Backbone as JSON Lines, residues from 0, in Angstrom:
{"i":0,"aa":"X","n":[0.82,-1.19,0.0],"ca":[0.0,0.0,0.0],"c":[0.87,1.26,0.0]}
{"i":1,"aa":"X","n":[1.86,1.28,0.87],"ca":[2.76,2.43,0.95],"c":[3.57,2.57,-0.33]}
{"i":2,"aa":"X","n":[3.95,1.41,-0.92],"ca":[4.72,1.43,-2.15],"c":[3.89,2.01,-3.3]}
{"i":3,"aa":"X","n":[2.59,1.68,-3.34],"ca":[1.71,2.2,-4.39],"c":[1.6,3.72,-4.3]}
{"i":4,"aa":"X","n":[1.5,4.25,-3.07],"ca":[1.42,5.7,-2.89],"c":[2.69,6.38,-3.37]}
{"i":5,"aa":"X","n":[3.84,5.77,-3.08],"ca":[5.11,6.33,-3.52],"c":[5.18,6.36,-5.03]}
{"i":6,"aa":"X","n":[4.72,5.26,-5.68],"ca":[4.73,5.2,-7.14],"c":[3.81,6.27,-7.73]}
{"i":7,"aa":"X","n":[2.63,6.47,-7.13],"ca":[1.71,7.49,-7.6],"c":[2.31,8.88,-7.48]}
{"i":8,"aa":"X","n":[2.98,9.14,-6.37],"ca":[3.62,10.44,-6.17],"c":[4.71,10.67,-7.22]}
{"i":9,"aa":"X","n":[5.47,9.62,-7.54],"ca":[6.52,9.74,-8.55],"c":[5.91,10.06,-9.92]}
{"i":10,"aa":"X","n":[4.79,9.38,-10.25],"ca":[4.13,9.62,-11.53],"c":[3.59,11.04,-11.62]}
{"i":11,"aa":"X","n":[2.97,11.51,-10.54],"ca":[2.42,12.87,-10.52],"c":[3.52,13.9,-10.67]}
{"i":12,"aa":"X","n":[4.64,13.71,-9.95],"ca":[5.74,14.67,-10.05],"c":[6.37,14.63,-11.45]}
{"i":13,"aa":"X","n":[6.44,13.45,-12.06],"ca":[6.98,13.33,-13.42],"c":[6.07,14.07,-14.4]}
{"i":14,"aa":"X","n":[4.74,13.95,-14.22],"ca":[3.79,14.65,-15.1],"c":[3.95,16.16,-14.97]}
{"i":15,"aa":"X","n":[4.08,16.66,-13.75],"ca":[4.22,18.11,-13.56],"c":[5.53,18.61,-14.16]}
{"i":16,"aa":"X","n":[6.6,17.8,-14.08],"ca":[7.87,18.19,-14.69],"c":[7.74,18.25,-16.21]}
{"i":17,"aa":"X","n":[7.01,17.3,-16.8],"ca":[6.79,17.31,-18.24],"c":[6.02,18.55,-18.66]}
{"i":18,"aa":"X","n":[5.0,18.93,-17.89],"ca":[4.22,20.12,-18.21],"c":[5.08,21.38,-18.14]}
{"i":19,"aa":"X","n":[5.96,21.45,-17.13],"ca":[6.85,22.61,-17.01],"c":[7.78,22.68,-18.2]}
{"i":20,"aa":"X","n":[8.27,21.53,-18.64],"ca":[9.18,21.5,-19.79],"c":[8.46,21.96,-21.05]}
{"i":21,"aa":"X","n":[7.2,21.54,-21.22],"ca":[6.42,21.96,-22.38],"c":[6.18,23.47,-22.36]}
{"i":22,"aa":"X","n":[5.91,24.02,-21.19],"ca":[5.68,25.46,-21.09],"c":[6.93,26.23,-21.47]}
{"i":23,"aa":"X","n":[8.1,25.73,-21.09],"ca":[9.34,26.4,-21.45],"c":[9.55,26.36,-22.96]}
{"i":24,"aa":"X","n":[9.19,25.25,-23.58],"ca":[9.34,25.12,-25.03],"c":[8.38,26.05,-25.76]}
{"i":25,"aa":"X","n":[7.18,26.24,-25.2],"ca":[6.18,27.07,-25.84],"c":[6.47,28.56,-25.7]}
{"i":26,"aa":"X","n":[7.42,28.9,-24.86],"ca":[7.76,30.3,-24.62],"c":[8.1,30.96,-25.95]}
{"i":27,"aa":"X","n":[7.42,32.07,-26.24],"ca":[7.63,32.69,-27.55],"c":[8.91,33.51,-27.57]}
{"i":28,"aa":"X","n":[9.48,33.58,-28.72],"ca":[10.73,34.3,-28.91],"c":[10.39,35.74,-29.3]}
{"i":29,"aa":"X","n":[10.95,36.69,-28.58],"ca":[10.72,38.1,-28.88],"c":[11.84,38.57,-29.8]}
{"i":30,"aa":"X","n":[11.49,39.01,-31.03],"ca":[12.55,39.45,-31.95],"c":[13.19,40.76,-31.48]}
{"i":31,"aa":"X","n":[14.34,41.08,-32.04],"ca":[15.04,42.33,-31.71],"c":[14.29,43.48,-32.38]}
{"i":32,"aa":"X","n":[13.6,44.27,-31.58],"ca":[12.78,45.36,-32.1],"c":[13.48,46.68,-31.83]}
{"i":33,"aa":"X","n":[13.51,47.54,-32.88],"ca":[14.17,48.84,-32.77],"c":[13.22,49.92,-33.27]}
{"i":34,"aa":"X","n":[13.4,51.16,-32.82],"ca":[12.59,52.26,-33.35],"c":[12.8,52.4,-34.85]}
{"i":35,"aa":"X","n":[11.73,52.7,-35.56],"ca":[11.79,52.82,-37.02],"c":[11.32,51.57,-37.73]}
{"i":36,"aa":"X","n":[11.17,50.47,-37.0],"ca":[10.67,49.24,-37.61],"c":[9.16,49.3,-37.76]}
{"i":37,"aa":"X","n":[8.68,48.8,-38.88],"ca":[7.25,48.61,-39.04],"c":[6.98,47.16,-38.66]}
{"i":38,"aa":"X","n":[6.14,46.98,-37.65],"ca":[5.88,45.64,-37.13],"c":[4.39,45.35,-37.11]}
{"i":39,"aa":"X","n":[4.08,44.08,-37.01],"ca":[2.7,43.63,-36.87],"c":[2.64,42.81,-35.58]}
{"i":40,"aa":"X","n":[1.82,43.29,-34.62],"ca":[1.69,42.64,-33.32],"c":[0.37,41.88,-33.29]}
{"i":41,"aa":"X","n":[0.43,40.57,-33.11],"ca":[-0.77,39.73,-33.03],"c":[-1.14,39.57,-31.57]}
{"i":42,"aa":"X","n":[-2.42,39.86,-31.24],"ca":[-2.86,39.85,-29.86],"c":[-4.18,39.1,-29.74]}
{"i":43,"aa":"X","n":[-4.29,38.28,-28.68],"ca":[-5.54,37.56,-28.41],"c":[-6.54,38.53,-27.79]}
{"i":44,"aa":"X","n":[-7.77,38.51,-28.32],"ca":[-8.84,39.36,-27.81],"c":[-9.98,38.45,-27.38]}
{"i":45,"aa":"X","n":[-10.5,38.67,-26.17],"ca":[-11.65,37.92,-25.69],"c":[-12.88,38.81,-25.78]}
{"i":46,"aa":"X","n":[-13.94,38.28,-26.4],"ca":[-15.18,39.04,-26.57],"c":[-16.35,38.23,-26.07]}
{"i":47,"aa":"X","n":[-17.4,38.92,-25.7],"ca":[-18.67,38.27,-25.32],"c":[-19.65,38.47,-26.46]}
{"i":48,"aa":"X","n":[-20.27,37.36,-26.91],"ca":[-21.29,37.49,-27.94],"c":[-22.65,37.78,-27.27]}
{"i":49,"aa":"X","n":[-23.68,38.07,-28.03],"ca":[-24.98,38.4,-27.42],"c":[-25.54,37.32,-26.49]}
{"i":50,"aa":"X","n":[-25.16,36.08,-26.71],"ca":[-25.66,34.99,-25.84],"c":[-24.9,34.94,-24.51]}
{"i":51,"aa":"X","n":[-23.83,35.69,-24.4],"ca":[-23.04,35.69,-23.18],"c":[-21.87,34.73,-23.2]}
{"i":52,"aa":"X","n":[-21.65,34.09,-24.35],"ca":[-20.54,33.15,-24.48],"c":[-19.25,33.92,-24.79]}
{"i":53,"aa":"X","n":[-18.16,33.45,-24.22],"ca":[-16.88,34.1,-24.43],"c":[-16.22,33.54,-25.69]}
{"i":54,"aa":"X","n":[-15.78,34.43,-26.55],"ca":[-15.16,34.04,-27.81],"c":[-13.77,34.66,-27.87]}
{"i":55,"aa":"X","n":[-12.8,33.9,-28.32],"ca":[-11.43,34.39,-28.41],"c":[-11.0,34.44,-29.86]}
{"i":56,"aa":"X","n":[-10.37,35.56,-30.24],"ca":[-9.86,35.7,-31.61],"c":[-8.52,36.42,-31.56]}
{"i":57,"aa":"X","n":[-7.82,36.39,-32.68],"ca":[-6.52,37.06,-32.76],"c":[-6.65,38.26,-33.69]}
{"i":58,"aa":"X","n":[-6.21,39.41,-33.19],"ca":[-6.27,40.65,-33.95],"c":[-4.87,41.21,-34.05]}
{"i":59,"aa":"X","n":[-4.52,41.79,-35.19],"ca":[-3.19,42.36,-35.3],"c":[-3.25,43.88,-35.4]}
{"i":60,"aa":"X","n":[-2.18,44.5,-34.97],"ca":[-2.02,45.95,-35.02],"c":[-0.7,46.2,-35.72]}
{"i":61,"aa":"X","n":[-0.75,46.85,-36.88],"ca":[0.46,47.09,-37.66],"c":[0.8,48.57,-37.66]}
{"i":62,"aa":"X","n":[2.03,48.88,-37.32],"ca":[2.46,50.28,-37.3],"c":[3.96,50.37,-37.07]}
{"i":63,"aa":"X","n":[4.43,51.62,-36.92],"ca":[5.86,51.85,-36.73],"c":[6.18,52.0,-35.25]}
{"i":64,"aa":"X","n":[7.29,51.39,-34.85],"ca":[7.75,51.51,-33.47],"c":[8.36,52.9,-33.32]}
{"i":65,"aa":"X","n":[7.78,53.72,-32.42],"ca":[8.36,55.05,-32.21],"c":[9.15,55.12,-30.92]}
{"i":66,"aa":"X","n":[8.97,54.15,-30.02],"ca":[9.74,54.14,-28.78],"c":[9.82,52.73,-28.23]}
{"i":67,"aa":"X","n":[10.96,52.44,-27.62],"ca":[11.15,51.17,-26.91],"c":[11.73,51.53,-25.56]}
{"i":68,"aa":"X","n":[11.08,51.07,-24.5],"ca":[11.52,51.45,-23.16],"c":[11.84,50.22,-22.32]}
{"i":69,"aa":"X","n":[12.89,50.28,-21.54],"ca":[13.31,49.27,-20.58],"c":[13.75,47.96,-21.21]}
{"i":70,"aa":"X","n":[14.15,47.98,-22.46],"ca":[14.76,46.83,-23.1],"c":[13.99,45.53,-22.98]}
{"i":71,"aa":"X","n":[14.68,44.46,-22.55],"ca":[14.04,43.14,-22.43],"c":[13.65,42.82,-21.0]}
{"i":72,"aa":"X","n":[13.6,43.85,-20.16],"ca":[13.17,43.66,-18.77],"c":[11.73,43.15,-18.71]}
{"i":73,"aa":"X","n":[11.31,42.79,-17.52],"ca":[9.94,42.33,-17.32],"c":[8.94,43.44,-17.62]}
{"i":74,"aa":"X","n":[9.32,44.69,-17.38],"ca":[8.41,45.82,-17.59],"c":[8.66,46.55,-18.89]}
{"i":75,"aa":"X","n":[9.39,45.94,-19.83],"ca":[9.72,46.59,-21.1],"c":[8.49,46.79,-21.97]}
{"i":76,"aa":"X","n":[8.42,47.94,-22.67],"ca":[7.28,48.24,-23.54],"c":[7.76,48.77,-24.88]}
{"i":77,"aa":"X","n":[6.87,48.66,-25.87],"ca":[7.1,49.3,-27.15],"c":[5.87,50.13,-27.48]}
{"i":78,"aa":"X","n":[6.08,51.29,-28.08],"ca":[4.99,52.16,-28.51],"c":[4.9,52.05,-30.02]}
{"i":79,"aa":"X","n":[3.75,51.64,-30.52],"ca":[3.53,51.43,-31.95],"c":[2.5,52.45,-32.42]}
{"i":80,"aa":"X","n":[2.78,53.13,-33.53],"ca":[1.9,54.18,-34.04],"c":[1.53,53.88,-35.49]}
{"i":81,"aa":"X","n":[0.25,54.09,-35.8],"ca":[-0.2,53.96,-37.19],"c":[-1.22,55.05,-37.46]}
{"i":82,"aa":"X","n":[-1.46,55.31,-38.73],"ca":[-2.48,56.28,-39.11],"c":[-3.59,55.52,-39.8]}
{"i":83,"aa":"X","n":[-4.78,55.57,-39.21],"ca":[-5.94,54.84,-39.7],"c":[-7.02,55.84,-40.11]}
{"i":84,"aa":"X","n":[-7.34,55.91,-41.39],"ca":[-8.34,56.84,-41.93],"c":[-8.04,58.28,-41.54]}
{"i":85,"aa":"X","n":[-6.76,58.67,-41.59],"ca":[-6.37,60.03,-41.28],"c":[-6.26,60.33,-39.8]}
{"i":86,"aa":"X","n":[-6.52,59.36,-38.94],"ca":[-6.45,59.54,-37.5],"c":[-5.28,58.71,-36.97]}
{"i":87,"aa":"X","n":[-4.42,59.35,-36.2],"ca":[-3.26,58.66,-35.63],"c":[-3.71,57.83,-34.44]}
{"i":88,"aa":"X","n":[-3.23,56.58,-34.4],"ca":[-3.55,55.66,-33.3],"c":[-2.23,55.13,-32.75]}
{"i":89,"aa":"X","n":[-2.07,55.23,-31.43],"ca":[-0.88,54.71,-30.78],"c":[-1.28,53.67,-29.75]}
{"i":90,"aa":"X","n":[-0.51,52.6,-29.66],"ca":[-0.74,51.58,-28.65],"c":[0.58,51.28,-27.98]}
{"i":91,"aa":"X","n":[0.52,51.09,-26.69],"ca":[1.71,50.72,-25.91],"c":[1.55,49.25,-25.52]}
{"i":92,"aa":"X","n":[2.47,48.43,-26.0],"ca":[2.41,47.0,-25.73],"c":[3.5,46.61,-24.73]}
{"i":93,"aa":"X","n":[3.15,45.97,-23.61],"ca":[4.18,45.36,-22.78],"c":[4.8,44.19,-23.55]}
{"i":94,"aa":"X","n":[6.12,44.1,-23.55],"ca":[6.81,43.08,-24.34],"c":[6.45,41.65,-23.9]}
{"i":95,"aa":"X","n":[6.22,41.46,-22.61],"ca":[5.98,40.11,-22.1],"c":[4.51,39.85,-21.81]}
{"i":96,"aa":"X","n":[3.62,40.57,-22.49],"ca":[2.18,40.38,-22.31],"c":[1.79,38.99,-22.83]}
{"i":97,"aa":"X","n":[1.15,38.15,-22.01],"ca":[0.8,36.8,-22.46],"c":[-0.21,36.81,-23.63]}
{"i":98,"aa":"X","n":[-0.97,37.88,-23.77],"ca":[-1.97,37.95,-24.84],"c":[-1.32,38.14,-26.21]}
{"i":99,"aa":"X","n":[-0.07,38.59,-26.26],"ca":[0.62,38.76,-27.54],"c":[1.12,37.4,-27.99]}
{"i":100,"aa":"X","n":[0.62,36.97,-29.16],"ca":[1.01,35.65,-29.65],"c":[2.23,35.69,-30.55]}
{"i":101,"aa":"X","n":[2.36,36.78,-31.34],"ca":[3.45,36.82,-32.31],"c":[3.75,38.27,-32.68]}
{"i":102,"aa":"X","n":[5.01,38.55,-32.98],"ca":[5.41,39.86,-33.48],"c":[6.19,39.64,-34.77]}
{"i":103,"aa":"X","n":[5.69,40.23,-35.87],"ca":[6.34,40.11,-37.18],"c":[6.99,41.44,-37.53]}
{"i":104,"aa":"X","n":[8.19,41.39,-38.06],"ca":[8.86,42.59,-38.53],"c":[8.63,42.69,-40.03]}
{"i":105,"aa":"X","n":[8.05,43.82,-40.46],"ca":[7.74,44.03,-41.88],"c":[8.85,44.79,-42.6]}
{"i":106,"aa":"X","n":[9.24,45.98,-42.06],"ca":[10.27,46.81,-42.69],"c":[11.12,47.48,-41.61]}
{"i":107,"aa":"X","n":[12.22,48.06,-42.05],"ca":[13.1,48.81,-41.15],"c":[13.42,50.13,-41.82]}
{"i":108,"aa":"X","n":[13.13,51.24,-41.14],"ca":[13.46,52.56,-41.66],"c":[14.8,53.0,-41.07]}
{"i":109,"aa":"X","n":[15.5,53.85,-41.8],"ca":[16.78,54.37,-41.34],"c":[16.5,55.57,-40.44]}
{"i":110,"aa":"X","n":[16.86,55.46,-39.16],"ca":[16.61,56.53,-38.2],"c":[17.88,56.84,-37.41]}
{"i":111,"aa":"X","n":[17.94,58.07,-36.88],"ca":[19.11,58.5,-36.11],"c":[18.75,58.8,-34.66]}
{"i":112,"aa":"X","n":[17.58,58.44,-34.24],"ca":[17.11,58.74,-32.89],"c":[16.64,57.46,-32.2]}
{"i":113,"aa":"X","n":[16.65,57.47,-30.87],"ca":[16.15,56.33,-30.1],"c":[14.64,56.44,-29.9]}
{"i":114,"aa":"X","n":[14.14,57.66,-29.85],"ca":[12.7,57.89,-29.71],"c":[12.25,58.75,-30.88]}
{"i":115,"aa":"X","n":[11.22,58.32,-31.59],"ca":[10.79,59.01,-32.81],"c":[9.55,59.86,-32.56]}
{"i":116,"aa":"X","n":[9.56,60.62,-31.48],"ca":[8.38,61.44,-31.14],"c":[8.17,62.56,-32.15]}
{"i":117,"aa":"X","n":[9.18,62.9,-32.95],"ca":[9.02,63.95,-33.94],"c":[8.01,63.54,-35.01]}
{"i":118,"aa":"X","n":[7.71,62.26,-35.13],"ca":[6.72,61.8,-36.11],"c":[5.3,62.19,-35.71]}
{"i":119,"aa":"X","n":[5.1,62.5,-34.41],"ca":[3.78,62.91,-33.93],"c":[3.41,64.28,-34.47]}
{"i":120,"aa":"X","n":[4.41,65.16,-34.56],"ca":[4.15,66.5,-35.07],"c":[4.1,66.44,-36.59]}
{"i":121,"aa":"X","n":[3.97,67.57,-37.23],"ca":[3.86,67.61,-38.69],"c":[5.22,67.35,-39.33]}
{"i":122,"aa":"X","n":[5.53,66.09,-39.51],"ca":[6.76,65.69,-40.18],"c":[6.37,65.15,-41.54]}
{"i":123,"aa":"X","n":[6.7,65.91,-42.59],"ca":[6.21,65.58,-43.93],"c":[7.13,64.63,-44.71]}
{"i":124,"aa":"X","n":[8.41,64.63,-44.36],"ca":[9.35,63.78,-45.11],"c":[9.09,62.32,-44.81]}
{"i":125,"aa":"X","n":[9.38,61.48,-45.79],"ca":[9.21,60.05,-45.6],"c":[10.55,59.47,-45.15]}
{"i":126,"aa":"X","n":[10.52,58.56,-44.19],"ca":[11.73,57.92,-43.72],"c":[12.24,56.94,-44.77]}
{"i":127,"aa":"X","n":[13.55,56.9,-44.96],"ca":[14.14,56.0,-45.95],"c":[14.19,54.6,-45.4]}
{"i":128,"aa":"X","n":[13.88,53.66,-46.26],"ca":[13.88,52.25,-45.85],"c":[15.3,51.7,-45.9]}
{"i":129,"aa":"X","n":[15.65,50.95,-44.87],"ca":[16.96,50.31,-44.78],"c":[16.79,48.87,-45.23]}
{"i":130,"aa":"X","n":[17.79,48.31,-45.86],"ca":[17.71,46.91,-46.29],"c":[17.67,46.0,-45.08]}
{"i":131,"aa":"X","n":[16.74,45.06,-45.09],"ca":[16.64,44.09,-44.0],"c":[17.7,43.0,-44.19]}
{"i":132,"aa":"X","n":[18.44,42.73,-43.15],"ca":[19.52,41.74,-43.26],"c":[19.02,40.35,-43.02]}
């Protein structure tokens, strides 16, 4: 009887170790993001339908990174800006937000600043695209 309990405990601990290993493998890779990059951030959104059922979908936000703060720390964020129907929209994404499923890099612009806040004001020139390596 005591031996059976020990065997069960070993099996349970082995299962929990396997689950931890799987979670580590599933950990998403955050690409090297810099200001001036045009990126697409995929985010899980939970919605309630009229019946009250919860529905989950993935929505993307595509725009240019104008600021990156605190690097790869736990509290690191990126500010992404896009212009939608003539209206500027900015979103601040925490880098380690579990709702973010994927980040795709589309283009890289040539910039000389760490923060591109000058794009908020009337900046008419177009940024030159840098070749992606």
